C-alpha positions as CSV (number, residue, x, y, z in Angstrom):
1,M,90.8,108.1,88.9
2,P,90.8,104.3,89.5
3,A,87.2,104.6,90.9
4,D,86.0,105.6,87.5
5,A,86.3,102.1,86.2
6,L,83.6,101.2,88.5
7,A,81.2,104.1,88.0
8,A,78.8,102.1,86.0
9,V,78.9,99.0,88.1
10,R,75.7,98.3,90.0
11,A,75.8,98.2,93.8
12,E,74.6,94.7,94.5
13,P,76.2,91.3,95.7
14,G,78.1,89.3,93.2
15,V,78.1,92.1,90.6
16,A,80.4,91.6,87.6
17,K,83.5,93.9,87.3
18,P,85.0,95.3,84.1
19,D,88.5,93.9,84.8
20,P,88.4,91.3,87.6
21,I,91.7,90.0,89.0
22,L,90.0,87.6,91.4
23,V,86.8,85.6,90.6
24,V,85.3,83.4,93.3
25,D,82.6,80.9,92.7
26,E,80.5,78.9,95.2
27,V,83.1,78.7,98.0
28,T,81.8,77.3,101.3
29,R,83.4,76.3,104.5
30,R,81.8,74.6,107.4
31,F,82.8,73.8,110.9
32,G,80.4,71.1,112.2
33,G,77.0,72.6,112.0
34,L,78.2,76.2,111.5
35,T,78.6,77.6,108.1
36,A,81.4,80.1,108.3
37,V,81.7,81.0,104.5
38,D,79.0,80.6,101.9
39,V,80.0,82.9,99.0
40,D,78.1,82.3,95.6
41,H,79.9,84.7,93.4
42,L,82.5,87.5,93.9
43,E,84.7,89.6,91.7
44,V,87.5,91.9,92.7
45,Q,88.4,94.8,90.3
46,R,92.1,95.0,89.2
47,G,94.2,97.9,90.4
48,M,91.8,99.1,93.1
49,I,91.5,99.2,96.9
50,T,88.6,96.9,98.1
51,A,87.5,96.7,101.6
52,L,85.9,93.7,103.1
53,I,83.9,94.6,106.0
54,G,81.4,93.0,108.3
55,P,80.4,92.4,112.0
56,N,82.6,90.1,114.2
57,G,82.1,86.5,113.2
58,A,81.1,87.4,109.6
59,G,83.7,85.0,108.1
60,K,86.1,87.6,106.7
61,T,89.4,86.1,108.0
62,T,88.2,82.5,107.2
63,F,87.5,83.8,103.6
64,F,91.1,85.2,103.4
65,N,92.5,81.9,104.7
66,L,90.6,79.9,101.9
67,L,91.7,82.2,99.2
68,T,95.4,82.2,100.3
69,G,95.7,78.5,101.0
70,F,95.8,78.6,104.7
71,D,92.7,76.7,104.9
72,A,90.7,74.3,102.5
73,P,87.1,74.9,101.4
74,D,84.4,72.3,101.6
75,S,83.4,73.3,98.0
76,G,84.0,76.0,95.3
77,R,86.6,77.4,93.0
78,W,88.4,80.6,92.4
79,Q,90.7,82.1,89.8
80,F,93.4,84.7,90.2
81,D,94.6,86.6,87.1
82,G,93.1,83.9,85.0
83,Q,94.8,81.0,86.8
84,D,92.9,78.4,88.8
85,M,94.0,78.7,92.4
86,S,91.7,76.1,94.1
87,G,93.5,73.9,96.3
88,L,97.0,75.4,95.9
89,A,99.2,75.5,99.1
90,A,99.9,78.9,100.7
91,H,103.5,79.2,99.2
92,R,102.4,78.5,95.8
93,V,99.4,81.1,96.1
94,A,102.2,83.6,97.0
95,R,104.3,82.6,94.1
96,Q,101.5,83.4,91.7
97,G,101.4,86.9,93.1
98,M,98.6,86.8,95.7
99,V,100.2,87.5,99.2
100,R,98.5,88.5,102.5
101,T,99.3,89.7,106.0
102,F,97.7,88.5,109.3
103,Q,95.7,90.3,112.0
104,L,98.2,88.9,114.4
105,T,101.7,89.6,112.9
106,K,103.8,86.7,112.0
107,A,107.3,88.3,112.3
108,L,110.2,86.0,113.4
109,A,111.1,87.6,116.6
110,K,114.7,86.0,116.9
111,L,115.7,87.1,113.3
112,S,116.7,90.7,112.4
113,V,114.4,92.9,110.5
114,L,116.6,92.4,107.5
115,E,116.5,88.7,107.8
116,N,112.7,88.8,108.0
117,M,112.6,90.7,104.8
118,K,115.0,88.4,102.9
119,L,112.8,85.5,103.9
120,G,110.0,87.1,101.9
121,A,111.7,86.7,98.6
122,T,110.8,83.9,96.4
123,G,112.8,81.6,94.1
124,Q,116.0,81.8,96.1
125,R,118.7,79.5,94.7
126,G,120.5,79.3,97.9
127,E,117.5,77.5,99.5
128,R,118.3,74.4,97.5
129,F,120.6,72.0,99.3
130,F,123.1,71.4,96.5
131,S,123.1,75.0,95.3
132,A,123.8,76.1,98.9
133,L,127.1,74.3,98.7
134,L,128.2,76.4,95.7
135,P,128.0,80.1,96.8
136,F,128.8,81.4,93.4
137,R,125.6,80.3,92.2
138,W,123.5,82.4,94.6
139,R,125.7,85.2,95.8
140,A,124.6,87.8,93.1
141,Q,121.0,86.9,93.7
142,E,121.3,87.3,97.5
143,Q,122.9,90.7,97.0
144,A,120.0,91.8,94.9
145,I,117.6,90.6,97.4
146,E,119.4,92.5,100.2
147,E,119.4,95.6,98.1
148,R,115.6,95.3,97.4
149,A,115.0,94.6,101.1
150,D,116.9,97.9,102.0
151,T,115.0,99.8,99.4
152,L,111.7,98.7,100.9
153,L,112.8,99.4,104.4
154,A,113.8,102.8,103.5
155,R,110.4,103.4,101.9
156,F,108.7,102.3,105.0
157,K,111.0,104.4,107.1
158,M,112.4,101.2,109.0
159,D,115.9,101.4,107.5
160,H,117.4,102.4,110.8
161,M,116.1,99.2,112.4
162,R,117.4,96.8,109.8
163,D,119.6,94.9,112.2
164,E,117.3,95.0,115.2
165,F,115.6,91.9,116.4
166,A,112.0,91.7,115.0
167,G,110.9,90.9,118.4
168,A,112.0,94.4,119.7
169,L,109.5,96.1,117.3
170,S,106.3,97.8,118.5
171,G,102.9,96.4,117.3
172,G,102.7,99.2,114.7
173,Q,106.2,98.6,113.4
174,R,105.6,94.9,112.9
175,K,102.6,95.7,110.8
176,L,104.9,97.9,108.7
177,L,107.4,95.1,108.5
178,E,104.8,92.6,107.5
179,M,103.6,94.8,104.7
180,A,107.1,95.6,103.5
181,R,107.9,91.8,103.6
182,A,104.8,91.0,101.5
183,L,106.1,93.3,98.9
184,M,109.4,91.2,98.6
185,V,107.3,88.9,96.4
186,E,106.4,91.7,94.1
187,P,102.7,90.7,94.2
188,A,99.9,91.7,91.9
189,M,97.5,91.5,94.8
190,V,98.0,92.2,98.4
191,M,95.5,91.2,101.1
192,L,95.7,92.9,104.4
193,D,93.9,91.5,107.4
194,E,93.1,94.3,109.8
195,P,96.2,96.3,109.0
196,M,95.2,99.1,111.4
197,A,94.4,97.0,114.4
198,G,96.4,98.0,117.4
199,V,98.3,100.8,115.7
200,N,98.6,104.2,117.2
201,P,97.0,107.2,115.3
202,A,100.3,108.5,114.0
203,L,101.4,105.2,112.6
204,T,97.9,104.7,111.2
205,Q,98.3,107.6,108.9
206,S,101.6,106.3,107.6
207,L,100.1,102.8,107.0
208,L,97.2,104.4,105.1
209,G,99.6,106.3,102.9
210,H,101.5,103.0,102.1
211,V,98.3,101.3,101.2
212,K,97.3,104.2,98.9
213,D,100.7,104.1,97.3
214,L,100.3,100.4,96.5
215,R,97.4,101.3,94.1
216,D,98.3,104.8,93.0
217,K,102.2,104.5,92.5
218,E,102.5,100.7,91.8
219,G,99.2,99.8,90.2
220,R,98.6,96.9,92.7
221,T,95.3,95.5,93.8
222,V,94.6,95.6,97.5
223,V,92.0,93.9,99.5
224,F,91.8,94.6,103.2
225,V,89.6,93.7,106.1
226,E,88.9,96.6,108.5
227,H,86.4,97.6,111.2
228,D,87.1,101.3,111.2
229,M,84.6,103.0,108.8
230,D,86.7,106.1,108.7
231,V,89.6,104.1,107.3
232,V,87.3,102.3,104.9
233,C,85.7,105.5,103.5
234,D,89.1,107.2,103.3
235,I,91.0,104.7,101.1
236,S,88.6,102.2,99.5
237,D,87.3,102.5,96.0
238,W,84.8,99.6,96.6
239,V,83.3,97.9,99.7
240,I,82.1,94.3,100.0
241,V,80.0,93.4,103.1
242,M,79.8,89.9,104.7
243,A,77.4,88.9,107.3
244,E,77.1,85.2,108.6
245,G,79.4,84.0,105.8
246,R,77.6,85.5,102.9
247,I,78.1,88.4,100.7
248,I,75.1,90.7,101.6
249,A,76.2,94.0,99.7
250,E,78.7,95.6,97.5
251,G,79.2,99.2,96.4
252,T,81.2,102.4,97.0
253,P,81.5,103.6,100.5
254,N,78.7,106.0,99.9
255,D,76.4,103.2,98.7
256,I,77.3,100.9,101.7
257,G,76.8,103.7,104.3
258,A,73.2,104.1,103.1
259,N,72.4,100.4,102.6
260,P,69.6,99.3,105.2
261,L,70.8,95.7,104.9
262,V,74.4,96.7,106.1
263,I,73.0,98.9,108.8
264,D,70.8,96.0,110.0
265,A,73.8,93.6,110.0
266,Y,75.8,95.8,112.2
267,L,73.1,97.1,114.4
268,G,70.0,94.9,114.1
269,T,67.8,97.9,113.5
270,H,64.8,96.0,112.4
271,H,64.8,94.2,115.7
272,D,65.0,97.3,117.8
273,A,63.1,100.2,115.9
274,P,60.0,100.6,113.6
275,L,60.8,100.6,109.9
276,T,58.0,103.1,108.8
277,F,56.2,106.2,110.2
278,D,53.0,104.0,110.6
279,E,54.8,101.4,112.5
280,E,56.2,104.0,114.8
281,E,52.8,105.4,115.5
282,V,51.6,101.9,116.4
283,A,54.6,101.4,118.6
284,L,54.0,104.7,120.5
285,A,50.3,103.9,120.9
286,E,51.3,100.5,122.4
287,D,53.7,102.2,124.8
288,A,51.1,104.7,125.9
289,E,48.7,102.0,126.6
290,L,51.2,100.1,128.7
291,I,52.0,103.3,130.8
292,A,48.3,103.8,131.3
293,L,47.8,100.4,132.6
294,E,50.8,100.8,134.9
295,I,49.2,104.1,136.3
296,D,45.9,102.5,137.0
297,E,47.6,99.5,138.9
298,D,49.5,102.0,141.0
299,D,46.3,103.9,141.9
300,E,44.6,100.9,143.1
301,P,44.1,100.6,146.9
């Protein structure tokens, strides 16, 4: 089982992994006086499904944007598969094998499903101006790209819609298209930003199966942002928790579910409830005293 590789790894923020594919050091991003991301050290294990969770505003999507070249950090560096990725543009990050999807899908509505898929392939000779004038230089590659696109569409059960406009797809179908298009790059790591958001339950099960297949059948690394803890517990090998831009916890789903720091980050329990039996006794006594005072005031003439 893939999770066995992390069996001996301690459940603590920034812990070293046996075979990290992604290593992040001291990455920060500020917007005026707000620090959106402040990650000291983070490692992502190769060949596993890692969930990135946290309350709204924790900085998860901003962190994704920094790592994939859609935003620039104020400081910090990160390596992917041994290569320094700091400061690379988004298209160069994708060429290195790290691709991402978006919370709001980015399908090109006026192009067909097949054309959207073909756009995902990298290194197309027909994209160069002079090569485009010489079809014999790119026709064979174009055919191979189309065959790969058709294979992926069949795998995602969307081959019957290959010639439909992408704008005609449902929200869930667009999520499938975006995931399939990401695989046209043949990436080593896929980063999914809330892949289940807005997807009906039936299609959610299909998406979950595809995410598991990325790990189990293809050996790819998956990092995904998700709010549904049932989904997180179902498919993830390791969970990273962000709050206020920082990594506050790491561990297996069971570790995270029992971590008081995580519970506090989501629910603010230390503000609302006593932490110990003695504190609870004190709180109850104070409540009883307040009730007695209110009764005395009501009895006064």
